[in-house]
N, C-alpha and C positions, 0 to 999 in steps of 0.2 A: 525706367530702367536704372537711372542713377541710384535710387534708393535700394533696389534689389541688389546691385553690385556692392554697395557699401555694407549691406547686411551680410553679405557672404564673406567679404574680406575682413571686416572689422565688427564682429558681433558685439553689441552693447546690450545692456539691460536698463530699461526705463524704470527706475525707482527714485524715490525722493530722498531717503536717508542713507541707504546702503548701496546706492548706485555705484559709487567710486570703488568701494571694496569689491563689489561683484565684478566690476570691469577688470580690476587688478588681478583677481583670482582667475578670471577667464584668460587674461593675458599670460599669466604664469602657466596655466595649463597648456596654452597654445605654444609657449616657448618649450615647455617640456616635450610636447609632441614633436616639435621641430627638431629638438636635440636628439630625441630617440629615433626619429626618422633618419637623421644624418649619421648617427653612430651605427644603427643596426641595419637599416635598408641599404645604405650605401657601403656597408662592410668596413667602416672605419675602425669600429671596435675590434673586429677580427684582424685587421691590419696591424693595430697596435699590439694585440696579442702575439701575432706572428713575429714582429720585430723582437719582442722580449724573449719568446721561445727560441728564436734563432740564435741568441747569444747566451742562452742558459746552459750552464755546465753542471755536470755531476762528477765528483771525485776528480775535480780540477781539469780534466781533459775529455770527458765523455759528453757527447751531445745527442741524447736519445730522443729529444722532444720534436725535432724538426720534421723527420719523415712521418711519424704517426700523426702529427697535426696536419701536415699537407695531405696525407692519404684520407684522413677523416673528412676534411673540407671537400676534397675531390669527390668523395661519395655522397656527402649531404648537400653541398652547394657548389656544384662543378663550375658555375659561372664565376665564382669568387676565387677559383683556384689559381689563375695567373696572378691576381693581386696578392694572395697569400704567399706565393713563391717569391714575389718581389720583396714582401716584408721579411721573409725568412733570410733572404740574401742580404738585405740591409742589416739585419741584426748580426748575422755571422760575420760580415765584413768588419764590424766593431771589434771582433776577436782577432781575425787574421784573414788574409786573402786565401790562404789555404783552406781554412774552415768554410769560406764562401764557395770555393770551388768543389770541396767535398760535398756540401749541401746541394749544390746545383746538380752535380752528377747523380747523387743519390735520388733526387726527385725525378730526374729524367729517366733513370733506369727503372724507377717504380712505374712511370707511365708506360714504358715499353713492356715491362713484365706483366703489368695488370691487363693490358690488352691481350697478351698471350693467354693469360689464365682465363679470361672470359670466354675464349674460344675452346678451352679444354674442359671446364667444369661448368655445371648447371647453376651453381650459386657461388659467384666469385666473392661476394661479401664475406661468406663464412671462411674462405681461404685467405682473406686480407691479413690477419695477424701473422700467419705463417710466411706470406710473401714479405711482410715488413721485417720479420725476424731473419729470414734468409738473406735479404738484400743487405741488412744492416751488418750482419756478421761478415759477409764476403767483402763489402766495401770498407768496413773498419779494419779487418784484418789485412786487406790489400793495401790500404792507406798507411798503416803502421809498418807493413813490410817494406814499403818503398822508403818511408822516412827513416827506417833503421839500416838503410843501405843494402836492401835485399837480403837481410839476415833473419832467419827464422827465430821467433822468440815465444816461449811459452806464455810469458806475461802478456804479450800483445794478443795471443789467442784468448787468454782469460778475459782481458778487457773487452775484446770484441764480442765474446759470449755474453758478458754482463750487459753491454749496451743492446745486444740483440734481444735479451730477455726483458730488459726495460721497455724496449720498443713494442715487444709482443703484448705487454700489459698495458702500456700507455694508449695503444690504439683502441682498446675497449673503453677506457676512460674518456678519451676524446670523442668517441662516437656517441657517448651519453651526454657529454657536457656541452659540446658545440651547438646542438640545437637550442640551448638556452640563450645563446648569443645571437640568434638569427630570428627573422620574422616568422619562421615556420614553427616556432616553439608553441606548444599547446598551453592552455591555462589550467591544466590539471595539476593536482598535487604531486610533488616529487616523491619518488620512492627513496628508501634509505640508501640503496646503492647509488642512486643518482645524486643525493646530497653529498656522499662521501666522494664520488667522482668530481663533483663540482669543487669541493675543498681541495682535492689533490691538484686539479687543474689550476685553480687560483694560486696555490702555493708554488706550482711549477712555473707559472707566469712570473711570479715575484722573484724567483731565482735569477731571472734575466736582469734584475736591478742590483745584484750583488756587485759591490765596488762603487756604487753611486754614492756620493757624499755631498752634502750641502753644509758648509761651515762645521765640518767634522761630524755632522749628524748623518747617520746611515739611512738612506732611503728604504732599504729592505726591512730594517727594524721598524721604522715608522709604519710602513704598509702592512707588515705582518701583524703588528699589534692592533692596528686599526681593524684588519680583517677579523681577528680574534674577538675583540670587544664588540664588533658589529654583530657577529653571529651570536655571541653571548646575550647581548641586548635583545635580539630577535627571538632566539629559540631556547635560551636558558643555559643552565650549567652543563648539561650533558653534551649538547652540541658545541658549546663554547670550548669546553675542555678537549673535545675531540678535534676541533679545528686547531687548537694550540698544539696538540701532540703531532698531528699530521704535518702542519706547517713547520714546526721545529725539526721534525725528522727529515723532511725534504731539504730544509736549509742546512742541516748538519751534514747531509750527504754531499751538498754542493760546496760546503766550506766547513772544515773541521772546527774552525774558530767559532762557528755559530752553534756549537753543541749546547752551551749553556742556555741558549735562547729557547730550547725546548721546555726546560723547567719554567722559565719566566712566561712563555706563552700559555703552557698548560695551566699554570697556577692562576694567571690573570683571567683565562676563560672560565675556570671554575668559580673564582671569587666574583667575577663580573656577572656570571649567570645567576649566582645565589643572591646577588644584590640588585637584580634587574627590576624588582618591585619598586625601587627608588628611582625608576626611570633612567635617563641617560646619566645623570649625576651618580646614581648608585653603581651603575656599571663602570663609570669612570673612576670611582673611588676604589673599586676592586682592582683595577689596573695599577693605580697609584700604590696601593698596599703591596701588591705582588712585585712591583718594580723596586720598592724600597727593601723588601725582604731579600729578594734574589740579588739585587744590585749590590748590597752590602758584602755578599760573599764573592762577587766577581769583580769588585772594584779594581783588582790587580790588572785585569785585562781591559776593562772599559770603565772610565770614570763614572762615578754615580751620578754627577751633575749631567753629563752628557746623556746617560740613560734616562734620567728624568725629563730632559728636554725632549728626547725622542718619544717618550710616553705622552708628554704634554701635547705635542703636535698630533699624535694619534687620537687623543681625546678631542682636540679641536676639530679634527676631521669628522669624528662621530657627531659632534654637536652641530656641524654644518650639513650633515646628511639630511636630505629632505625627509619628512615624515611619510610622504607618499611612497618614496622608494622603499623604506623599511617595511611599511605595511604591505606593499605589493610583494616583497620578497617573502615576508612572513606567511602570506596566504598559501605559498607553495611548499612550506615546510611542515610536515606532520607534527602535531603536538603543541602547536602555538595556538593562542586564543583566536588569532586572526584566521588560521586555517579552520578551526572549529566553527567560527562564525561563517566562513565561506561555505563549509559543508552544510550548515544549517540553512543558509540562504538558498543553497541549491536544492536541498530537500524541500524547503518551503516553496520554491518555484515549481518543483515537480508536483508537489501537493496541490498547489493552486491550479496548475494546468489540468491535473486529474479532476479536481472539483469542477472546473469549468466544463470539461468534457462530460462528466456525469450529469451536471445540471443542464447541459444542451440536450443530452438524451432524454432526461426527465421532461424537459419542455416539449421535446418532439412527441413523446408518448402522451403528454397531456393534450397537445394540439390534436393528435389523432383521435384521442378519446372524445374531445369536444366535437370533432367533425363527425364521428360516428353517432354521438348522442343527439346531435341536432336533427330534427325531422325536417324534411323538405318543406319549405314555405309554400310551395305551390300545392302541396297536398292539404295544407290547412285551409286554403281558400276554396277547395272544392267542397260544396255542400251536397246534401242528399239529392236535391233536384237535379243538379248538374250531373251526378253519377247516373241518375235515372235517365236523363236525356241521352247520355252516351250509350246506356244500355238499349234504350228505345230505338235509337238511330240504327243500331245493328239488326234489331228486329224488323224494322220497316224496310231495311234494305233487302231483306230476304223475302218479304211478303208483299208489302203495300206498293213498292216501286213498280211492280208489273200489273198492278190491279187498275181497272178503268175507273173505279170509284174513289181513287186516291184524293182527288181534288175535293170530292164531297166530304169524305171522312176527315181529312187533315186541313180542310179549308173552312167550309161552313160550319162543320161539327167538330171543330178542333178540341174545344174544352171537353166535350163528352167523350171523344175518342181517347184523349190523354188520361182522363180519370179512369176509363174502363181498363186501359192497358195497365195502369198503375195498380189498380185493384187486383187484376188477374196475376200480376208479378208477386203480390204479397200473399195471395190465396192459393197459388198453385203448389201442388206437392213436389218438392225438388227431387224426390226419389222416383216416383212413378209418372209424374207429369200430368196427373189428373187435376181437373178444376172442379170446384163445387158445382153441383147441377144448376143452382140459381144463377151463379156467375156465368156458366156456359151458355144458359139460355139467353142472357143478356148479350153475350158475344154473338150468338146466332142471329139475334134480331138486328144487331148493328153491322155485322160483317158478313160478307158472302162466302168467305173462306175461313170459317172459324177453326177448323182442324189444323190448317197450315199455321195459322197465327199462334195457336196454342202450342204446337210442336216447336215452332221457332222460339217462343218465349222459354220453353223448357230447356231447349238446347243452349240458348244464350245465358239462361240463368245458371246452368252448370258451370259454364265457362266463367261467369261473373263470380260465383262462389269460390271456385278454384283460385281465381286471381286474388280475391280478398284474403283467402287462407294463406296464399303465398306472400302477400304483402305483410300479413301479421307475422308470419314466421321470419321474414327478413328483418322486420322491425325488432322482433325479439332477439334475433342474432346480433343485430347492430348494437342493441343495448348491452348484451352479454360481452361483446368485444370491447365496448366503451368502458365498461366496469373493470374488465381485465387490464386494459391499457392504463386506466386511471390508478389501478392498484400498483402496477409496475412503476408508474411515474411517482407515486408517493414513496414507494420503497427506495427508488433511486435518489429522490430528494433528501430522504432521511439519511441515506448513505453518504451523500455529498456533505450534509451538515456534520455528520460524524467524522469525516475526514478533515474538515475544516477546523474542527474544534482541537486546539492545541493542548498538549499535556500541561497541566498547571504545575507550577513549581511549589514544592512543599518543603523547602529547606528548613523553615523554622519549625514546622511540625515535626520533621524528622529529628531535629536536634532535641526537641522537648521529649519525644518518645524515647530516644536513646538515653537522655539524662534521667528520666523517670525509671527506666528499666535498670540502669547502672546504679542508681541510688538505692534501688531495692537489693542489689547485690548480684545482679546477673551481668555477666560479661558479654558485651555485644560488640561486634566488629562493624557492622553497617546496617543501616535502616534506609529503605527505599519505599516511599509512599507514591502509589500510582493514582489512587483515587481516595477522596475524603467525603464523597457523596454519601449522605445517610442511606443506609440500606445496601450500599454498593462499595463498602470500604475494601481496599486492596493494598496490602502491605507485604513487603518482602524483608526478612531479617536474616543476617548471617551471624551465626553463633560459633565462636571458636572454642576448642577444648570441649566438644560436646561429648557427653558420657552415654547417651542413648537410653535414658531412663524416662523418656516422655516429657522432658522439660517444656517443650513447645506447647503440648496440649494441657499440661498440668499447671504450669506456672505462667508462661508468657502470654497465652491467649486469655486466661483470666485477668491478668494484669491490664492487658489492652482493653478488655471489656469495661473495666473500671475507669480507665483513662479516657476512652472514647465514648463512654456512656451508651454502648451498644454491644450486643452479644457478638463476640468474635470467636471464630473457630479456625482450626488448622485445616487448610484445604489440601496442602501438599507438604511433604517433608523429605528432603534429599540429604542424605548423610554421605560424606566423602571420607572413607577410612584413611586414605593416604595423608590427607592434610588435617584430619580431625575436625573439619568444619561441617556445620549443618545449615542448610538453607531452607527456611520455612516460609511458606506462603500463607498469609492470614487474611480471611475474607469475612464479610458480614454473614451471620447466621440468618437463615430464613425465619420468619415469624411463625410459620406452620410447615409442617411436613405431612406427607400423605403415606398411607399404607394400603396396598392393593391386594385383591384376591380374585381369581378367575376360575370359573367352572365352565367346561367346553365339552360338547358331545355332538357327534355327527348322526344324522338320521340312520336308524337301523343299527347303530353301533359301528358304522363304517369309519374309515381312517381320514376321509376327506370331507370336510364340512363347508357348506355354502356361507357360513358366518366367519367373519374375521374381526379381530380386535387389535387395538394397538395402544401403547402408552408413550407419550411424546413429551420430552423435556424441551420446552420452548424457552431457551435462555435461562437466566438465573432467577427469574421471578414468576414464571408460569409453568403449569403442568397440565397436559391434555390427555384425556382418555377418550377412546372412540370405539364403536361397534358398527360394523357394515354387514348387511344381510343381502347377499345376492339373490336374484330371482330364481326360484327352484332350488334344486339340490345338485350335488355332484361337482364335477371338476369345473364346468363352465361357470356355475354360481360362485365357486370358491375363487376362480380367477377374477371375476368381476368385483367381488367384494374386496379381495386383497389389493387389486390395482387401485380401487377407490381410495383405500387408506394409504397406499404408498404415494399416490399423487397428493393426498391431503397432507401427509407428513412433510413432503418436500416443499410444498407451497407455503405451509405455515411456518417452517423453519426459515424461509427466505424473508419473513417479516411482513408478508401480505396479510391484511385484515381477514378475520375469519369468514365473514359473509362473502367477501369478494372471492376467497379461496374456494368456498363451496359452490358458488355460481360458476366459477371457472371449471371446476370439476364436472359440474352438470353439463356444460356446454361441450367438454371434451368427450364425455361419455356418449352424448347425443350424436355428435358428428363423427365419432370414430367408426360406428357400425350402423347398418340399417336394420339389424335384428332387434327384436323387442327384448333387450337385456337391460334390466334396471337394478338399481341398488339402493338400499336404504342407508341412512347415515344418522348416527346418534353420536354427537360430539358434546363434550363438557370441558371447558377450559377453566381451570382453577387458578386464582391469583394467590401466590404463596405469602404475600405480605399482609393482606386484609381478608383473605379467605372467602371472597365472594366468587361465585361460580356462574358462568355464562354457558347455558345449554342451548344447542342448536339442533333441531330435530327435522330430518327430511324423510318422511314416510315411515318413521320409526315408532315403536311402542312407548308408552309412558315410562318415565323413571320415577324413583321414589327416594326421598330423603328420610332417614330414620333418626329421629331425635328423641332418645328415651323411648317412651311409649306412644309418642306422636309420630304419625307417618304423613309426609307432605308429597303430594303428587304433582309431577312435572310432566305436562303433555303439550303437544302442538300438532295441528293438522295440516300436513303437507304431503303432496304426492311424492313417490320415490324419485330418485335422481335418474337422469338419462332420458327423461321426456322433454322434448323441446317445447317449452311453454314459458311464459312469463310468470314466475312464481316468487313469492316473498318468503324469505327464511324467517320463521318465527323464532325470535330470541327470547328466552326466559332467563332472567337474572335473579339469583337467589343469594341471600347472605347466609353463609355457613358459620357454624360455631365449632369450637374445639369439641371433639367427640361425636360429631355428626357423621352419619354414614350415607354415602350416595350409592344407590343400587341401580345399575343400568342392565337391560336385558333385551334380547332379540324377541321376535314374535313367536318363535318356537317355544319359549319359556312362558311369555305372558299369556299366550292363547293355547298353551299346552294342556292345562288341566281338563280332564274329561268330566262331562256331566256338570259343568259349572256355567250358570247363566251370566253372572256378572264377574268378569275377570278382575276388575278393579277392586271390588270388595274382597274377593278371595285372596289376592295377592297382598293387600294391605293387612288383612288379618293374619296371614301367615308371617308376614314381616314383623308384626307386632308381637307375635308369640315367640319369636327367636330371642333367646336370652343372652347368647354370647355376643361379644363385641369384636371378635377376630374376623377380619374381612374374608379370609379364605374359608373359614367355617361357615360364614353367612352364605357365601356363594355355593358351597357344597350342599348345605341344607335346603336352599331354595330349589336347586336342581333335583335333589332327592325327592322332595315333596311333589314336584311336577311329574316326575317319572312314575312315582308310586301311584298316582291317580290313573295312570295308563297301564297299571299292572306290570310295570317293568319294561314297557315298550317305548322306544324313543321314536316318536312319530314325525319329528322334524328336527332340523338343525337347531341346536340349543347353545346359547351363550349367556352367561351371567358375569358381570363385571362389577366388583364392589370396591369403593374407595372410601377410606376413613381419614378424616381430618384431625390432626392432633397438634397441639402447641409444640413448638420446637424447644425443648428444654436442654441447654448445653450440659454435657456431662460433668463439667467442672464449673462451680459458681465463681463469680467475679471476686478477685482479691483486692481489697482496698489498698490504695497507694497514698501514702502521705507525701504529697508533692505539691508545691505551692501553685503550680499551674497545671494541675493534672487533668483538667478538662481542656482538650485540645480541639480547636475548630479550624 
């Protein structure tokens, strides 16, 4: 127990070389946590703020800070309200007892008024500024009226109105700023108005130090300059100069003698922020320069040496400020590198959580797939004899158990009876129940009830066959479900890896591309590279003073093609007329492109065909074409074929592999209805980078590749989809060349010619005779030839889908760039 207690009270790290430094850093962190707990949790920080705000003055005799601060604390941290009232009274006593009495009465009247308001309105917080303004005006005017000897004065009314207006505004500022000094504050980034409110509150707090001096050094000047260079060092010139202006403005309202401080604070915030790249010493140098420049013009009011001393102490405070404090504050201010890192860290955390969840789902689907794909071990151990024994036990239960010769047959003549029953089981007709005459005579010689035994075997055999068929179907269904789950698991795993892959930084490549283009004479505003992967280049370029003459397509894309040694095209071009900017998106050109043609006709010239076709863009590198032929003709066949292609298109676009997608569709079609409605599927997936085609055929007719005068046949023998059975998808892969033409057709076209014995020979001859290379013309000519053999009669639904492969030749050739590092990788 002693060791456990020591580890809790005094945590140490057991290391050899760095143990002492780690213990010291742990002790410093612990001391900081204790100090933060003492200042924030106990309310000491708010108490110190209350004391300073209690004695803060505006225009020499206005005290607008006390009541808004007390009201905001009462709303946010009611348990600290008595302590804050005590602090406000302590601060106001330093001015006069009259101010202390005025502050006390003001706060007490607020408590009474706010209780009344809560009974009258539904949302008392929204009415809080009006309550503050009204009480402040009445109390200030009454206080001045009594001090002036019960004499009405327009000046007193004006001052009361000004203090009431300030109180109305300050309550909003304190409601946004006080949570930052309490343990209830959130760790989110501050909004712009919250940053401004915080600055105003800090400047208001510092007005409570007006008049404090140490060896002729003004405490307010030291703290205000420290505040300005602190924010300049953390957030840069914009925030630093803003803090200087706001702080100087509030100080000048509190004391007209501090008017020149606005210039000094604003200038020092600007210079300090501009020099923040030099760390703390750079920001300090900015304050020194501003102090010298402004101090020489105001030396008549404040000696330059005193001003320099004050700035020197502010610099010393900046140097003594812990790095952990500045980093913690910077994380809450938008625009700072620390805030950007915090946002990236949060985004990375969310990404990692998402990846873990997706990976968990992927592992769950994989586990489910494994559980469905594993066959029961006990089934593997059952051999044919054991299955027959189980079958035979059911037969003997119905026949031999009640026979008086049971002991003779299954005792003395067991082997003979067993072999006879086994032979009858294999020889019996499972449809009619008849047994061959020779086998039946053997049964009559051996058994006294041959008819009963034969009928029992026939009956049990039907049940046995039905059970075997059911087992086979269940096994096939389990396999289909396992393949589908495995496909989903693989897609989710790929998705998780894609999320986890961080975007690479391409700053060097962006600068090289910009330099190369600008050296050529093209004005470029910005280059953003998202991907440099060969075949998947993705670049965005912003072009100012765009003339709209096709510069992106004619000049920039050809230049990029030479620089990157890859064909680059313009995918998107957006021109903004107001600003004259053009934003172009440049991508890698595909090595091959396809051109398609389709001829389609319904049976009898109708409007609704049982054939359906589809062309599917599968991402940037694949192109798929498919034909589906529903069973029969008419609306039902059209529905089945179109639904097959819709399912195929959605599943393939999700990223699931082609064979898994087809088997999934097969199981869906099989389980969706009990009607015998089947569909064929002819699918071709073309890779646009290397031009190889993957053909998957389910019950479909052959396809053909026309390569000059050579015709290549592609066929596979599969039953149509929708039949619940274990089938293997035949995949035929062919390497295409530029100029090749792929012709796919439904059975209405392939088997349509009349008086033709060999459809293959006839179709290949007709395709060879076609002289045109236009895909649409080829489709029309094939359709026309088939219909002509039928004397113009369309005997079945007919579809011809023609795809031609071509090299992708960019419209504009690459422009050579004379650049020392023109090849960018």
